[in-house]
N, C-alpha and C positions, 0 to 999 in steps of 0.2 A: 225800743227806738226802730226795728228794720222799718216798721212802718212810718215813720215817719221819712227814712232814707225815702222809700217807695214813694212818698207824698210829697217828698222834697224834688225827689227827678221830674214826676209829674208834675210839677208847680210852671203855668202856664212864663211866670217871672224869667222862672231856670230853662225852661225849653228856649223862651226867644232869645238869651244871652248865648246862651253854647249853639244856635244855631245863624249865632255872626259869626261869621271869620275872625275877621279883624279886631273883631271884642276877645273873644276867644285867645288870640295872637296874642296883642297884651296883658290877659290875666298870664298867661303861664312866662311872657318877659319879665312878668313883674313879679312874680312868682320865682323864677329863675334868682332875678336880678334879687329880690327881697335876702333868701337864702345867704345868697356870696355878699351880701353886707353882715347879715347876724354869722355866721361865720367868718368870715374875713374876720371881722370884730372879735371875734372874742378867741380867734385864736392868739390875737395879736396880744390880748390881758393875756392870756394863758402861756402864749411865752416867753412873756415879757417875767409876769409872776414865777416863772422857771427858772427864769435868769438864762436864754436860750435868745431877745432879744428886746431891742430896745430898755440896756445897760447904762446909756445918759439921761433918759428919768422914768422916776419916780411911779413906782406903779399903778397911783393915784392919778398923777398927771396924766398917763396914756387915758388909764379909767376916764376920766375927766369926756377928751376928745374922743374921743372911744364910743361908751357906751348911747350917749343920741344917736349915734348911725345905727346902734347893736339892735337898741329897741325901734326904730321909723323902721331896720328888716326883718324882723318878726312879726311886726304890723303888718309886711307888706307880701309876706308870706303865708301870713294868714290869715286875712280879709281877700287874696286873690286861691290861695287855696281851699275856702271854699267853696270859691263858686268852680273852679275846679269838679271838683268831691260833687258838689252840687248834678249833675249832669248828669256820673254813673254811681248817684248815691251809696247805692243798695249794691251793685256789684264791688261798690270800696268794702261796706260795710261789712259785706258777708268773703274778704280776704285778708286771710291771715296776714300777710304778708304787706297791706294796707295798716295790721291795727300795730304789728309788729315795730314798722315805721314813724308810728304816732306814736307810744310808746316813748321811743326813742326819742328824736324831738323832744318831749315834755319833759324828758329827763335831762337830756343836756342843754334844752331851754331854762330850766330848773340849776344844775351845777355853771352855767355861764353867770345867771346874775346871783348867785351867792357871791362866784369870782371876782364880781363888778363892784357888788357891797360890801364886800370886807378887803378890796386890792387897796384902798387910803391906811387901814387899820394896816396891814399887811406891812406896806411901805410904806410907813415910818418905824418898824421894830427894827435894828440893825443889821439885821438877815432876816429872809423870808425864811421858816417855819419850815421843818421836810412835808410833814398836815400841808401847810399852805399851798406845796407842790405839790401834794400829792391828789386835791385838791382839781387842781389848775391842770394835772394831766388825766385824773380822770374824764374830766368836760372836754380835751381834746381827745380821747379815746369814742367819750357820746358823740362830741359831732362826726368826725367818723363814721361815724358808729350809724350815724344819720344820715350822709351821704349815701352811707352800700346800702340802705336795706332801700332808699330813692329810686336806687335805680334796681331794685331787683320789686319791686312790688310788681310794674309793666312783664319784667322778664320769666316772673314766675306763676303772677295771678293771671298773665291780658289786662287784666286791667289795668285802665289812664292812657 
């Protein structure tokens, strides 16, 4: 994998993208905006499952409205993140904080997808089960962890 990262770093196309300041800024804005979308929409749905927000709407109605934005945000963050990663791929790959960040983001996305998929079924029940609330709570914790890990990558490793 390290060889692939080194190849990616030295790829003329990646070098050209990275040396274009407006394009680099565009990718950064796209990355942060994507994360705002995915985290924001997931948090609203998690809070609804927990009974802390949107009590007048069913979980399925909220999920139906927000899920397209969640997936759009995840796609934006993933695509832009790949280009941001590519410029310093070997350094990112070797940074343990980056690996931890990616692991937390993947787990948070999986939990967010579980909540999104099960929201309509949970909303049909007379009351949302403790297990469903636990999954939504853990999803919130993982997204908070993803944000904190993202901030720590450049602070600890100096990469990014």
